VOGU-3710 file (C-alpha; in Angstrom, 3 decimals, decimal comma):
1> xxxxxxxxxx> 0,000/0,000/0,000  1,314/3,474/-0,943  0,806/6,113/1,725  0,384/9,807/0,992  1,545/11,426/4,217  0,255/14,934/4,885  3,264/15,796/7,034  6,516/17,593/6,668  8,535/15,266/4,471  12,187/14,531/4,814
11> xxxxxxxxxx> 13,758/12,738/1,895  17,285/11,537/2,340  18,992/9,151/-0,044  22,156/7,341/0,930  23,779/5,330/-1,825  25,913/2,312/-1,073  29,127/2,240/-3,058  30,635/-1,087/-3,931  33,363/-1,964/-1,467  32,446/0,794/0,983
21> xxxxxxxxxx> 32,864/-0,098/4,627  29,671/-0,782/6,532  28,914/1,422/9,502  27,808/0,138/12,864  24,348/0,677/14,331  22,289/-0,311/17,334  18,920/-2,107/17,102  16,773/-5,110/15,926  13,248/-5,953/14,696  9,761/-7,483/14,594
31> xxxxxxxxxx> 9,066/-9,260/11,363  6,653/-8,291/8,646  6,564/-10,773/5,787  4,038/-9,658/3,199  3,798/-9,360/-0,594  4,053/-5,574/-0,366  3,264/-3,396/-3,373  5,961/-3,424/-6,030  6,307/-2,805/-9,751  6,221/-6,501/-10,604
41> xxxxxxxxxx> 3,506/-9,012/-9,891  6,240/-11,639/-9,866  8,008/-9,946/-6,957  8,701/-12,232/-4,008  7,778/-11,430/-0,431  9,949/-9,087/1,583  10,718/-9,662/5,256  11,125/-6,580/7,414  12,226/-6,746/11,044  11,054/-5,223/13,265
51> xxxxxxxxxx> 7,640/-4,604/11,755  7,190/-1,536/13,993  8,993/0,360/16,755  8,337/3,132/19,277  9,054/6,825/19,367  10,726/8,205/22,477  12,987/5,270/23,318  16,047/6,109/25,403  18,253/4,762/22,617  16,980/6,663/19,563
61> xxxxxxxxxx> 18,766/4,482/17,014  16,975/1,740/15,131  18,305/-0,815/12,679  15,885/-2,389/10,231  16,730/-5,690/8,598  15,146/-6,295/5,196  15,328/-9,494/3,209  14,298/-9,968/-0,398  15,618/-12,087/-3,237  14,633/-9,248/-5,576
71> xxxxxxxxxx> 17,309/-6,918/-4,292  19,951/-6,258/-6,962  23,174/-8,224/-6,737  25,247/-5,034/-6,616  24,727/-2,910/-3,500  25,376/0,359/-5,298  22,141/-0,196/-7,211  20,008/0,194/-4,063  18,749/3,435/-2,622  16,277/4,268/0,134
81> xxxxxxxxxx> 14,036/7,298/0,521  12,567/8,074/3,942  9,355/10,089/3,918  8,466/11,075/7,441  8,860/13,742/10,095  11,950/14,015/12,270  13,482/10,785/10,974  17,114/10,720/9,898  18,487/7,999/7,655  22,014/7,509/8,976
91> xxxxxxxxxx> 23,352/4,795/6,717  22,718/1,623/4,806  24,682/-1,546/5,408  25,041/-4,772/3,522  26,738/-8,142/3,927  28,206/-10,712/1,598  24,626/-11,815/0,892  22,967/-9,236/-1,443  19,495/-10,392/-0,384  19,825/-8,470/2,897
101> xxxxxxxxxx> 19,727/-4,736/3,523  20,224/-3,037/6,897  18,798/0,473/7,327  20,072/2,576/10,232  17,733/5,303/11,489  18,006/8,085/14,033  14,635/8,651/15,714  15,712/11,194/18,308  13,484/13,887/16,764  10,640/11,598/15,681
111> xxxxxxxxxx> 7,156/11,613/17,158  4,716/8,677/16,877  3,727/8,379/13,219  3,535/6,143/10,189  6,112/7,001/7,586  7,157/5,475/4,285  10,274/3,626/3,201  10,763/3,722/-0,556  13,312/1,188/-1,726  14,479/1,507/-5,303
121> xxxxxxxxxx> 16,920/-0,080/-7,688  18,900/2,283/-9,856  20,618/1,518/-13,134  23,790/3,572/-12,960  24,060/3,652/-16,764  20,586/4,989/-17,543  20,183/6,922/-14,264  16,660/5,531/-13,925  15,140/4,431/-10,665  12,880/1,438/-10,372
131> xxxxxxxxxx> 10,848/1,357/-7,151  10,985/-2,098/-5,631  8,928/-1,511/-2,496  6,949/1,224/-0,762  6,797/0,188/2,865  4,636/1,851/5,520  6,417/1,815/8,868  4,878/2,789/12,208  6,462/4,384/15,247  4,042/3,780/18,095
141> xxxxxxxxxx> 3,603/5,827/21,249  5,105/4,212/24,347  2,882/3,145/27,211  2,920/5,560/30,133  5,740/4,732/32,549  7,253/2,142/30,239  10,830/3,192/30,894  10,281/3,195/34,670  8,707/-0,281/34,771  9,616/-2,249/37,900
151> xxxxxxxxxx> 11,380/-5,550/37,363  11,121/-8,579/39,622  12,869/-8,211/42,981  13,333/-9,743/46,425  9,696/-8,945/47,119  8,672/-11,526/44,534  8,343/-15,268/44,235  8,824/-16,591/40,696  6,763/-19,520/39,387  8,237/-21,376/36,412
161> xxxxxxxxxx> 5,833/-22,793/33,825  6,519/-25,096/30,881  3,546/-23,946/28,781  3,023/-27,133/26,752  2,584/-29,079/30,006  0,684/-26,666/32,256  -2,836/-26,426/30,849  -4,553/-26,804/27,491  -7,012/-23,929/27,343  -7,638/-24,023/23,584
171> xxxxxxxxxx> -7,653/-27,415/21,871  -8,241/-25,808/18,471  -4,612/-24,695/18,284  -3,066/-28,041/19,264  -2,039/-28,572/15,650  -1,295/-25,995/12,983  -1,028/-26,342/9,222  2,240/-24,390/9,082  3,917/-26,283/11,927  5,841/-29,500/11,363
181> xxxxxxxxxx> 5,145/-31,323/14,618  1,562/-32,143/15,664  0,402/-32,883/19,173  1,062/-36,475/20,277  -1,548/-38,730/18,664  -2,470/-40,446/21,914  -1,922/-37,473/24,194  -2,905/-36,775/26,856  -5,147/-39,702/27,779  -2,824/-42,578/26,914
191> xxxxxxxxxx> 0,789/-41,598/27,526  2,015/-45,137/26,782  3,665/-44,021/23,581  7,456/-44,100/24,222  7,762/-40,734/22,468  5,055/-39,170/24,614  7,359/-37,498/27,170  9,118/-35,514/24,440  6,090/-34,854/22,251  3,758/-31,877/22,241
201> xxxxxxxxxx> 0,837/-32,164/24,665  -1,156/-29,052/23,772  -0,700/-26,663/26,678  -0,941/-23,024/25,649  -1,296/-19,376/26,602  -5,037/-19,775/27,036  -4,416/-22,489/29,615  -2,172/-20,210/31,648  -4,610/-17,317/31,331  -7,522/-19,404/32,587
211> xxxxxxxxxx> -5,648/-20,311/35,771  -4,092/-16,998/36,747  -6,462/-16,748/39,700  -5,095/-20,034/41,068  -1,535/-18,730/40,805  -2,419/-15,419/42,452  -4,161/-17,238/45,314  -1,187/-19,574/45,676  0,879/-16,498/46,481  3,421/-16,294/43,656
221> xxxxxxxxxx> 3,991/-12,870/42,119  5,998/-13,484/38,922  5,561/-16,016/36,115  8,634/-17,227/34,272  7,319/-19,037/31,213  9,605/-21,260/29,125  9,989/-19,854/25,570  6,706/-19,266/23,763  8,257/-18,299/20,426  7,849/-20,342/17,270
231> xxxxxxxxxx> 9,700/-23,669/17,299  8,866/-25,106/13,884  11,000/-28,191/14,325  10,098/-31,732/13,278  10,733/-33,108/16,792  11,173/-31,926/20,380  9,540/-28,601/19,655  7,527/-28,420/22,881  10,287/-27,015/25,123  10,714/-23,820/23,114
241> xxxxxxxxxx> 14,495/-23,509/22,979  14,876/-24,150/19,223  13,410/-20,855/18,053  12,622/-20,508/14,356  11,148/-16,997/14,445  12,302/-14,538/17,093  9,305/-12,262/16,639  6,432/-14,716/16,521  4,686/-16,634/19,274  4,267/-20,262/18,259
251> xxxxxxxxxx> 0,693/-20,563/16,905  0,264/-23,785/18,880  0,624/-21,632/21,997  -1,409/-18,726/20,657  -0,506/-15,396/19,098  1,543/-12,312/19,894  -1,678/-10,546/20,799  -2,715/-13,338/23,186  0,670/-13,187/24,885  0,352/-9,452/25,366
261> xxxxxxxxxx> -3,177/-9,923/26,728  -1,911/-12,609/29,130  0,629/-10,199/30,578  -1,983/-7,469/30,992  -4,410/-9,846/32,711  -1,665/-11,182/34,974  -0,629/-7,659/35,945  -4,155/-6,894/37,126  -3,892/-9,845/39,515  -0,524/-8,719/40,854
271> xxxxxxxxxx> 1,505/-11,076/38,674  4,428/-9,986/36,521  5,681/-11,976/33,534  9,321/-12,880/32,837  10,290/-13,824/29,280  12,681/-16,694/28,613  15,201/-15,307/26,104  17,740/-17,264/24,053  20,599/-15,348/22,421  23,070/-18,221/22,119
281> xxxxxxxxxx> 21,369/-20,290/19,426  18,326/-20,760/17,218  16,455/-23,725/15,756  17,825/-25,406/12,635  14,578/-24,652/10,795  14,849/-20,890/11,339  14,217/-19,078/8,078  17,754/-17,671/8,175  19,125/-21,152/7,502  17,606/-21,107/4,011
291> xxxxxxxxxx> 19,726/-18,089/3,082  22,086/-16,902/5,825  22,463/-13,128/6,190  26,241/-13,562/6,057  28,820/-16,303/6,090  29,731/-15,522/9,680  26,150/-15,290/11,017  26,584/-18,680/12,688  29,458/-20,153/14,626  30,600/-23,129/12,627
301> xxxxxxxxxx> 33,187/-24,455/15,040  35,143/-26,106/12,242  35,929/-22,738/10,692  35,539/-20,228/13,522  39,230/-19,180/13,526  38,932/-18,158/9,874  35,630/-16,337/10,079  36,327/-14,518/13,318  39,964/-13,602/12,807  39,237/-9,880/13,075
311> xxxxxxxxxx> 37,419/-10,090/16,393  39,586/-12,911/17,775  43,110/-12,189/16,487  44,701/-14,518/19,010  43,239/-17,431/17,069  44,647/-16,591/13,651  47,749/-18,626/14,315  45,849/-21,651/15,536  46,877/-24,898/13,905  43,282/-25,318/12,797
321> xxxxxxxxxx> 43,508/-22,223/10,578  46,134/-23,933/8,476  44,393/-27,265/8,304  43,087/-28,509/4,996  40,246/-30,192/6,840  38,451/-26,887/7,588  35,098/-26,822/5,828  32,466/-24,138/5,510  29,476/-26,447/5,737  27,116/-25,755/8,636
331> xxxxxxxxxx> 25,751/-29,292/8,474  28,642/-30,829/10,398  29,560/-28,462/13,229  31,600/-29,268/16,262  29,596/-29,283/19,466  30,200/-27,248/22,594  32,533/-28,729/25,178  30,405/-27,271/28,005  33,690/-26,301/29,727  32,373/-22,990/31,014
341> xxxxxxxxxx> 35,402/-22,167/33,159  37,419/-21,543/29,984  35,696/-18,149/29,725  37,467/-16,824/32,830  40,335/-19,264/33,342  43,582/-17,218/33,111  45,424/-20,316/31,893  42,887/-21,604/29,367  44,043/-22,346/25,820  42,306/-20,088/23,293
351> xxxxxxxxxx> 40,954/-23,041/21,346  39,370/-24,511/24,478  37,519/-21,236/24,972  36,300/-21,350/21,366  35,227/-24,973/21,688  32,938/-23,944/24,529  31,544/-20,637/23,269  31,279/-21,355/19,544  30,306/-25,017/19,633  26,711/-26,033/18,948
361> xxxxxxxxxx> 24,434/-27,674/21,517  23,049/-30,092/18,954  22,755/-30,190/15,178  19,236/-28,784/15,597  20,479/-25,724/17,536  22,834/-23,649/15,335  25,114/-21,451/17,421  24,878/-17,715/16,746  27,959/-15,561/16,238  27,147/-12,553/18,408
371> xxxxxxxxxx> 30,477/-10,916/17,531  28,858/-10,031/14,201  27,747/-6,435/14,936  24,549/-6,654/12,865  23,455/-9,837/14,584  24,363/-8,346/17,970  22,155/-5,343/17,233  19,372/-7,607/16,020  19,396/-9,627/19,259  19,557/-6,556/21,500
381> xxxxxxxxxx> 16,637/-4,918/19,721  14,650/-8,145/19,777  14,854/-8,333/23,577  13,875/-4,680/23,960  11,034/-5,085/21,461  9,408/-7,843/23,509  9,768/-5,950/26,791  8,132/-2,888/25,271  5,483/-4,752/23,274  4,306/-7,226/25,899
391> xxxxxxxxxx> 4,878/-5,144/29,054  7,314/-7,560/30,677  8,818/-7,295/34,164  11,890/-9,412/33,580  14,041/-11,594/31,356  15,545/-14,968/32,117  18,460/-15,446/29,736  19,179/-19,045/28,766  22,683/-20,611/28,632  24,185/-17,260/29,521
401> xxxxxxxxxx> 27,923/-17,918/29,388  27,731/-19,816/26,089  27,344/-16,580/24,108  30,133/-14,152/23,254  30,961/-12,377/26,518  31,656/-9,036/24,849  28,186/-9,171/23,339  26,648/-10,169/26,675  28,074/-7,038/28,266  26,561/-4,888/25,507
411> xxxxxxxxxx> 23,240/-6,754/25,606  22,769/-6,480/29,378  23,823/-2,824/29,367  21,456/-1,954/26,497  18,432/-3,554/28,164  19,143/-2,162/31,623  19,888/1,303/30,243  16,561/1,318/28,419  14,745/0,114/31,572  16,747/1,176/34,685
421> xxxxxxxxxx> 14,414/-0,587/37,175  14,158/-3,783/35,146  15,700/-7,136/36,061  17,453/-9,917/34,180  18,553/-13,282/35,539  21,130/-15,317/33,652  21,578/-19,079/33,681  25,111/-20,187/34,545  24,764/-23,844/35,435  27,671/-24,657/37,716
431> xxxxxxxxxx> 28,157/-25,552/41,362  31,101/-23,147/41,570  30,104/-19,756/43,051  33,237/-18,114/41,645  32,167/-19,030/38,107  28,670/-17,665/38,729  29,888/-14,465/40,373  31,965/-13,519/37,313  28,844/-12,464/35,405  27,076/-10,289/37,988
441> xxxxxxxxxx> 26,961/-6,517/37,799  29,430/-4,889/40,156  31,853/-7,811/40,307  35,486/-6,713/40,008  37,091/-9,365/37,845  40,819/-9,888/37,469  40,567/-9,716/33,679  38,665/-6,415/33,795  35,413/-7,846/32,473  32,328/-5,898/33,551
451> xxxxxxxxxx> 28,681/-6,780/33,230  25,299/-5,137/33,708  23,545/-8,416/34,518  21,757/-7,910/37,866  21,005/-11,535/38,735  21,977/-15,154/38,130  20,457/-18,508/38,989  22,051/-19,739/42,228  22,980/-23,252/41,152  25,760/-23,567/43,770
461> xxxxxxxxxx> 23,375/-23,036/46,694  20,708/-25,228/45,056  23,147/-28,119/44,658  24,283/-27,806/48,255  20,691/-27,613/49,518  19,823/-30,971/47,944  23,011/-32,609/49,165  22,791/-31,294/52,726  19,206/-32,454/53,192  19,980/-35,984/52,028
471> xxxxxxxxxx> 23,205/-36,443/53,951  23,378/-37,727/57,541  24,398/-35,164/60,127  28,029/-35,270/61,202  30,988/-32,945/61,724  31,378/-32,306/57,989  28,157/-33,537/56,348  24,551/-32,436/56,321  23,488/-28,938/57,318  27,071/-27,781/57,840
481> xxxxxxxxxx> 27,677/-27,881/54,096  24,714/-25,605/53,501  25,848/-23,309/56,293  29,375/-23,057/54,899  28,222/-22,507/51,321  26,672/-19,209/52,422  30,131/-18,002/53,416  30,897/-17,974/49,685  28,542/-15,015/49,348  31,657/-12,885/49,769
491> xxxxxxxxxx> 32,579/-13,579/46,124  29,354/-12,025/44,790  28,812/-8,352/44,108  25,255/-8,689/45,470  24,289/-12,213/46,590  20,806/-11,133/47,656  19,941/-10,572/43,981  20,588/-14,188/42,990  17,591/-16,380/42,174  17,421/-19,503/44,338
501> xxxxxxxxxx> 15,174/-22,366/43,270  14,017/-25,795/44,401  13,939/-27,067/40,826  13,440/-26,106/37,214  12,725/-27,674/33,834  16,265/-29,114/33,656  16,458/-30,648/37,152  14,732/-33,634/38,638  11,772/-32,963/40,930  12,537/-31,888/44,493
511> xxxxxxxxxx> 10,070/-34,280/46,146  11,783/-37,193/44,427  15,273/-35,885/45,167  14,518/-35,901/48,914  13,225/-39,472/48,614  9,599/-38,357/48,962  10,210/-37,368/52,562  7,614/-34,697/53,287  9,634/-33,187/56,144  12,717/-32,739/53,967
521> xxxxxxxxxx> 10,484/-31,385/51,202  9,123/-28,710/53,535  12,632/-27,850/54,676  13,775/-27,436/51,068  10,890/-25,144/50,151  11,202/-23,162/53,343  14,891/-22,622/52,734  14,238/-21,329/49,220  11,365/-19,080/50,305  13,089/-17,618/53,375
531> xxxxxxxxxx> 16,647/-17,301/52,024  18,257/-13,939/51,374  17,632/-14,466/47,687  14,895/-14,071/45,064  12,983/-17,382/45,280  11,674/-19,468/42,382  9,359/-22,497/42,351  8,738/-24,995/39,532  5,152/-25,659/38,485  3,646/-28,657/40,271
541> xxxxxxxxxx> 6,083/-28,581/43,170  3,217/-27,466/45,379  1,403/-30,778/44,720  4,424/-33,086/44,989  4,990/-33,846/41,309  7,697/-36,502/40,944  10,373/-37,662/38,530  13,313/-40,066/38,333  16,234/-39,086/40,547  19,232/-39,963/38,373
551> xxxxxxxxxx> 20,171/-38,630/34,939  18,221/-36,365/32,577  14,539/-37,149/32,071  13,317/-33,843/30,673  10,017/-35,032/29,268  9,061/-36,717/32,535  10,228/-33,825/34,706  7,987/-31,605/32,598  4,913/-33,782/33,026  1,374/-32,453/32,762
561> xxxxxxxxxx> 0,140/-30,337/35,639  -2,736/-32,165/37,385  -6,008/-30,723/36,116  -4,538/-28,916/33,155  -5,747/-31,406/30,560  -9,106/-32,903/29,751  -8,460/-36,406/31,032  -6,517/-35,531/34,178  -7,230/-37,956/37,015  -6,654/-35,243/39,600
571> xxxxxxxxxx> -7,075/-31,491/39,577  -4,660/-29,325/41,544  -6,557/-26,185/40,557  -9,671/-27,335/42,404  -8,150/-29,894/44,784  -10,299/-32,693/43,362  -8,644/-36,101/43,672  -5,499/-34,892/45,422  -4,056/-37,158/48,095  -3,902/-35,997/51,684
581> xxxxxxxxxx> -0,149/-35,399/51,420  -0,657/-33,350/48,247  -3,300/-31,212/49,948  -1,038/-30,672/52,937  1,864/-29,695/50,692  -0,268/-27,279/48,713  -1,606/-25,720/51,920  1,924/-25,405/53,306  3,193/-23,675/50,171  0,186/-21,367/49,926
591> xxxxxxxxxx> 0,456/-20,375/53,594  4,175/-19,637/53,417  3,917/-17,781/50,107  1,117/-15,521/51,249  2,880/-14,840/54,539  6,014/-13,888/52,622  4,031/-11,379/50,527  3,473/-9,257/53,641  6,748/-9,953/55,456  9,440/-7,275/54,973
601> xxxxxxxxxx> 11,800/-9,466/56,989  11,610/-12,319/54,463  11,589/-9,984/51,488  14,496/-7,720/52,312  15,683/-8,445/55,833  19,191/-9,224/56,998  20,245/-12,838/57,475  21,875/-14,214/60,609  22,473/-17,924/61,090  24,002/-20,166/63,729
611> xxxxxxxxxx> 26,316/-23,107/63,167  24,205/-26,292/62,927  24,371/-28,463/66,028  22,964/-31,921/66,650  20,914/-31,952/63,458  19,365/-28,505/64,037  20,093/-25,429/61,918  18,657/-22,029/62,906  18,417/-18,934/60,732  16,955/-15,476/61,347
621> xxxxxxxxxx> 15,701/-12,879/58,861  15,312/-9,417/60,382  14,360/-5,921/59,274  14,204/-2,665/61,201  10,671/-1,320/61,393  12,041/2,196/61,936  15,197/3,095/59,997  18,107/4,407/62,027  19,880/7,657/61,348  23,609/7,490/60,781
631> xxxxxxxxxx> 24,198/8,861/64,294  21,836/6,362/65,893  23,358/3,474/63,996  26,899/4,494/64,994  25,896/4,724/68,653  24,042/1,382/68,582  26,877/-0,425/66,845  29,756/0,964/68,910  29,859/-1,888/71,471  29,607/-4,429/68,702
641> xxxxxxxxxx> 32,400/-2,796/66,730  34,599/-2,915/69,821  34,013/-6,659/69,935  34,961/-6,983/66,255  31,594/-8,533/65,522  31,208/-9,691/61,929  27,467/-9,045/62,167  27,689/-5,541/63,551  25,454/-4,072/60,857  22,866/-6,851/61,064
651> xxxxxxxxxx> 19,308/-5,851/61,960  18,966/-9,101/63,912  21,071/-7,530/66,671  18,566/-4,674/67,085  15,718/-4,990/69,619  13,309/-2,980/67,476  13,584/-5,228/64,407  10,846/-7,475/63,071  12,282/-10,989/62,998  11,530/-14,393/61,554
661> xxxxxxxxxx> 13,188/-17,434/63,112  13,485/-20,587/61,006  14,390/-23,877/62,688  15,435/-26,834/60,527  15,419/-30,129/62,402  16,486/-33,532/61,088  15,915/-35,454/64,324  13,150/-38,047/64,240  12,916/-38,157/68,020  11,691/-35,453/70,382
671> xxxxxxxxxx> 14,346/-32,875/71,197  14,361/-29,598/73,063  16,076/-26,543/71,647  17,762/-24,309/74,241  16,868/-20,746/73,244  19,594/-19,198/75,411  22,009/-19,712/72,521  19,972/-17,211/70,499  19,548/-14,601/73,240  21,458/-11,966/71,285
681> xxxxxxxxxx> 18,710/-12,079/68,666  15,655/-13,004/70,730  16,284/-10,228/73,251  13,248/-9,845/75,505  10,780/-11,398/73,070  8,726/-13,680/75,244  6,693/-15,405/72,559  6,424/-15,974/68,851  3,773/-17,050/66,361  4,125/-20,205/64,277
691> xxxxxxxxxx> 3,184/-18,892/60,837  2,019/-22,291/59,539  -0,124/-23,443/62,473  -0,909/-20,014/63,920  -0,059/-21,243/67,412  1,829/-19,184/69,985  5,239/-20,500/71,020  6,864/-19,442/74,284  10,445/-18,190/74,065  10,920/-18,120/77,842
701> xxxxxxxxxx> 11,794/-21,792/77,853  13,311/-24,417/75,597  11,359/-25,111/72,415  10,140/-28,677/72,003  10,614/-30,122/68,522  8,518/-33,323/68,445  9,861/-34,674/65,135  11,894/-33,818/62,067  10,673/-30,813/60,133  10,768/-27,062/59,926
711> xxxxxxxxxx> 9,385/-24,466/62,322  8,881/-20,857/61,189  8,311/-18,311/63,926  7,427/-14,633/63,711  8,871/-12,420/66,441  7,688/-8,899/67,029  9,498/-6,240/69,095  8,359/-6,086/72,685  5,728/-3,389/73,240  8,089/-1,773/75,743
721> xxxxxxxxxx> 10,672/-1,142/73,024  11,929/2,428/72,771  10,025/5,257/71,173  10,379/5,775/67,385  13,066/8,418/67,751  15,185/5,878/69,629  14,064/2,858/67,615  16,791/0,297/67,215  19,054/1,751/69,930  19,850/-0,585/72,817
731> xxxxxxxxxx> 19,443/0,974/76,243  22,247/0,788/78,800  20,401/-2,098/80,473  19,993/-3,806/77,102  23,682/-3,341/76,393  24,700/-4,711/79,792  22,341/-7,682/79,445  23,600/-8,350/75,929  27,208/-8,247/77,086  26,512/-10,602/79,981
741> xxxxxxxxxx> 24,601/-12,956/77,719  27,330/-12,805/75,089  29,995/-13,603/77,701  27,963/-16,481/79,073  27,306/-17,812/75,602  30,980/-17,508/74,710  31,970/-19,523/77,777  29,304/-22,133/77,088  30,233/-22,345/73,434  33,926/-22,704/74,338
751> xxxxxxxxxx> 33,155/-25,509/76,781  30,865/-27,260/74,339  33,393/-26,879/71,541  36,092/-28,436/73,706  33,815/-31,345/74,580  32,786/-31,851/70,948  36,399/-31,607/69,809  37,372/-34,243/72,316  34,588/-36,507/71,096  35,510/-36,028/67,440
761> xxxxxxxx> 39,218/-36,486/68,114  38,513/-39,693/70,005  36,308/-40,956/67,158  39,094/-40,244/64,670  41,675/-42,061/66,780  43,610/-38,963/67,868  44,256/-37,266/71,190  42,268/-34,143/72,067
//
């Protein structure tokens, strides 16, 4: 369609000269693939990404990617006219594939409007122009407050959903004429087919939308949904990580519009939505693979040293670059080594680094070369486009360290600069906290690498949580491993911003991992939900969904949520058919989640924990209910500073703080917990409330723990606590009592330690 714009028209033509160097731009796109008006009825479709953008973005630059087989083979024969108001055409770029054109725009002076792109082919001999396309392009107005949107935070609890397995709300979209893989023929009523676990089951956006009220009532506040974008692959397309169109929701899940509507509906119920983003790879059936934008668009590990010699000069002398076996085919790539430490290892061989970063996951997941500046811009703009379009509150970035780390720094900075209050969590799957900490914003790395990534998945603490719960209690096993892992928080720039989880789509189910022990299950969930972290739950955990415990069983781990499909035997949404243990688990999770929603101590409070003893591990989360001035804080902390206390700034040492006490107990027999050990935190609190049972627990005597399990107690400041202007300041009597208690506890601890040391030394065959 040709538009006649009744606006001030700016027409700027920039001609590409053969051999001219391409300029760099920032941006990406949403695709429009239509047979737009041209001078020939034989003209093929043109793909334009993004299909639209927004005026008033913080970064005013936009890069459009256009693809057409009708573009002339010589770049100097293309010209572009821009007809619009306040729009500056900065440059045109091309690659070694003449079917692609990149248009760089400056929108700093542009208001919302629809303008026209006129793309012509010129015959340099005859000086005639032949219009190829007249493309209407829209700059939309941004939603109010878009830039200031609030990302997920410590106030939230994230709920992870695998959409194909959660709920089928619209059976009419189970299969689609344009999609290669249909829903499993005998799904969901007869999952006896051996391919059933890895087949499509039919869950969709409508299914999630229909059960938002359940999720809100459960008490979660953010939904992380596994990728919803098109995965037009012949097999294993349900999980979403083999994306074949980065701007289109898979029609078997719904549409872009339905996704946007889901986010809006969720927001009204107090639920944010986090998008699962993949920048490392795409699906092998992505339309790019039919005609790659450039020879170096993908990382073909067999030829990476040749293609990337400009950006990776240290590899140009690699033996592989001289080998006659190097081939340019992308059908036989080398696969990633998964040796993630090579990214930051000061002694790593360059080729080992390349084998990790540039290797493919599988032959169906081509690895993207983010060091290509046009691709980098494309991916950055794509992430921003979805945040702006759908109204997202966060991004979870898949396989974070597998992408080019220079690009990752640019990507995270671009997104966080556009949305300063946003949040992104990256996946770095390792049990080593040093490896994880490398990627977080604010970390000072020895190699000078800096990042703007606020958060990462806390795999190290997750791994230790599972191990410590399953191990018997001894000097160096069980809770002590979990306790000591927290000491590694010193390597993080901001450990409280990490996302801790009890499981995800790649891990076996927590209830199975703790051997279906309900007490250990409750301990695991309590730890995640009360830790000084951002907590995340996996769908179905609240109703004890199970899985194998050894090896990878992805399709089984991601089983159907009870009640989400027509022939479900049980329904977790309504409670129908659930076992007594499932109902108890669901009630436990709902109670704890909804308590956490109104508990500043669990959301943002300080953490103080005590060394586990005799199978009991005690933690406190505390927050001041009246902030201290600098002068008040200095006065209150002076006696603690003199004692060189490592917890001198901890709110748990302040009488006026709101406190939550969490007691983890592995003992199957009745034990009594002497509260005198915790006097420095309990102060004069005489009682507490059990937040699960609602019962009052006396703190004036030892606490009886009748069996293994977890106890969560809420402590409030004594009503006699100082007036607001003195809130948080210990009185002279408080200080004296605290000192006496501390001295007594020190003597008791010293005596107990000597006794325990003697016991342990005797057990090990040594003299105390």
